[in-house]
N, C-alpha and C positions, 0 to 999 in steps of 0.2 A: 478872752473868749473861752467859755467852758468847752470841754471835750464832748462831742456829740456821740450818740450811740452808733456802733459800727455793725454793718451787715455783710454777709457773704452769701449771695444767693443768685439764682438764675432769674433774669428779668427779660420780658418780652420787648422786642423792638416795635415801636409805633411807626417811626419813619427814619430815614437816613438819606438826606438829600444833599447833593452838591450845590452849594450856594454861589460859588465862583472859584475858578482857577485852582482846583484840587483842594478847596476848603469844603468841609462837610459839616452839617449839623445833624447830630444823632439824638433822637428823642426816644426815651425808654419809659415803659410803664414800671413804676417802682412803688407799689402799694406799701404805704406806711413808712417809707424812707425819706421822701422829699422834705417832710417837716423837720427832719433832723439835720438838714444841710445848711451850712453857713457860707457866705461869700468868701472865696479864697481856698476852700477845701477842694478835694479831688477824689476820684475813684480810680482804682486799678481795674481796668476792663480787659477781659480775656478775649482774644480772637482765635477762632478755630485753627488748629495746626501750628500755633505759635506757643512756645513754652512759657515765656514770661508775659504777664499782663502789662498793658500800657497805662501809664498815669495820665489821666485827662481831667482837666478842671471842670467843675460844675459851672455851666454857662447860664443856666436859668432853671427855675423850678416852677411847676404848676401843682395842681391838686393831684397827688399820686403820680407825677411825672417829673423826670429830670432830663435836661438837655445838655449836650456836650458839643462844643465846637472844636474841630481838629483839622489839621492839614495832613495830607498823605505824604509821608517822608520816608517810609521804609516798608518792609514786608508786612509787619503787623497792622499798620494803619491802611495799607493797600488792601489787605484781606477784609479788614473792618469796613472799608468804604464800599465793598462789593455786596455787603449784606443789606437786603431790603426787608427781610422778615426773619422770624426765628427768635432765638434767645441768646443772651450773652451773660457770662458770669461776671458779676460786679462785687468788688470788695470796697466798702466805704460807707459813709463819707470818712475820709482820712485827713489828718493834719489839722493845724490850727489856722483859722482864717483871719480876716481883717477885723480890727477893733472898730466897732461902729459907735462907741459911746464916749471915749476919752476926749475927742475933739469935735463933738457933734455941733458945737456952736461956731466953729471956725469955718472959713471959706474952703470948700472942698475942691481939690484939684486931683483929677485922675490922669495918670500918664501911662500910655500903653504903646508897646512896640510889637509889630507883627501879630502873632497869635496870642500875645499877652492880653489882647482885647477879650479873650474868652472868659476869663474869671472876673474881669472888672465890670462887665455888664450886669452880672448878678449883684455885684457890690452897689452899682449905681441905683438899682431898683430898691435897695434896702436902706440907703442913706436917706435920712429924713430931710436933709437940706440939699437942694440941687446945686450943681456947680458946673465946672468946665472940664471937658475931656481934651487932652493934648494927645494926639494919635499920630504915630509915625510908621511909615511902611516904605518898601522899595519903590512901589509904583501904585497908581490908582487902582489897578486890578487886584491889589493885595489888601485894599481897605475893606473892612467888614463892619457891619452893624451901625453905620453912621445914622441911618434913619431911625433905628431902634433907640439910640441915645436921644436924638432930637424929639422923638415921640413922647419920651417920659420927662421932657423938660430940661435936658442938659444942653449947654452950649458946646460946640465942637470946633476945635482948631486943628487942622490937618497939615502934615508935612510929608512930602514924598522925596526920595533921594533923586529921582529923575525929573522932578518938577511937573509931573503929569497932573497933579492936583495939589492945591494949597501951596504952602511955602516950599521952595526947592532947597533941599538939604535935610538936616537931621532935626527931629522934633525937640531935641535937647537945646538947640540954638534958640528956638522960639521960647522954650521954657525959661532959659536963662534971662531973657529980656522981660518976661511977664510975671514970673513967680514973685509973690510978695510975702513979707515977714509974717503976716497974719493968716497965711494959707496953711492948710494941712494937706499933705500929699499922700496919694496911694498909687503905687507904681508896680507894673508887671511887664516884663519883656526880657530880651536877651541880656546876658551879663554885661557886655560893653555899655549898653544903654543904662542899665541899672547903676553901674559904676559912675557914669557921668551925672545921672540924676542925683545920686547920693552926694556928689561933690557940690552940685548946685544948691541942693537943700542945705548942706552944711554952711556954705558961704553966705546964705541968706537967713540962717538961724531958723529954718523951717523944719518942723517935726512931721512924722508920718510913718508909713509902713511900706515895705517892699516885699513882693512875692517873688521868690527865687525860682529860676528854672534850672533844675539839676536833673541828671539822669537818675532814674530810680528803678531798682530791680524788684524790691519787695513791697515798698510802700509803708512799712511799719517800723523801720529802724533796725531790723535784724541784720541786713547784709552790710551795713556801714558804707554803702557805695555813694551816698549823697552827702558826705560830710562837708560842712562849711564852717568858717570861723566867724563867730558872733560875739562881739564884746570881749574878745580875748579868749573865748572858750570854743571848743569844737562841739558843734551841734549837728543833728541829722535833719536835713531839709524836710524829709517826709514826716517825721514824728514831731520835731520841735517847731517846724514851720509848716508849710512853706513861707508863711508870712512872718516877718520879723520887723522890729522897729528899725527904720531906715538909718537912724544915727548909730546903730549898733552893728550894722552889717559891714564886714571887712572883705572887700573884693580886690 
């Protein structure tokens, strides 16, 4: 994927709604920016009164709009969730996103855990071939976007740790049973899940891409705070990723 143009500008909030259980969808007017966004990329979004911007994946794009799905987990996102109007400072789009072309004829499998669903919905809208989403969360109240995936023609297989919806347990247990050698995998979620998915993919000789979730302070590779080991080399998640070939990720 080629590197897209980067912007640093103040953008107007269109809406910022709680969709469930401390999860919010923020929609921002981004004139001239949305056409430069690729699935898997993110923006550093500034919240008033907080020094460091927060990295948030692009969830969806429209004509001159971008949407971001996030969970309130700290001071920055708490302040952000309280904003219903005004402007926010955005830096992005940043990072390298998913490869949409290399395996376009393969069976597409998306795996998401928790808020990892945020970036893979945009991915699902851009993949030419529909596939299946394997989505895991702690409880049914933490499941997001299921109807949105179904609406665009994707099959959905759900797992919850408490058994409140779908398979009881981890989504990786379901994946281990159903993943096939001719599949290509796209995964985003917490590191323990990524590690397990990587092991399953390797055991079945399945190729694909993983979007890593690392803490980022700058978003452009200067602070060196999001270093990861990729194919024996140290890479910056924000600049060299966050999407890497799954077979090269060392977790």
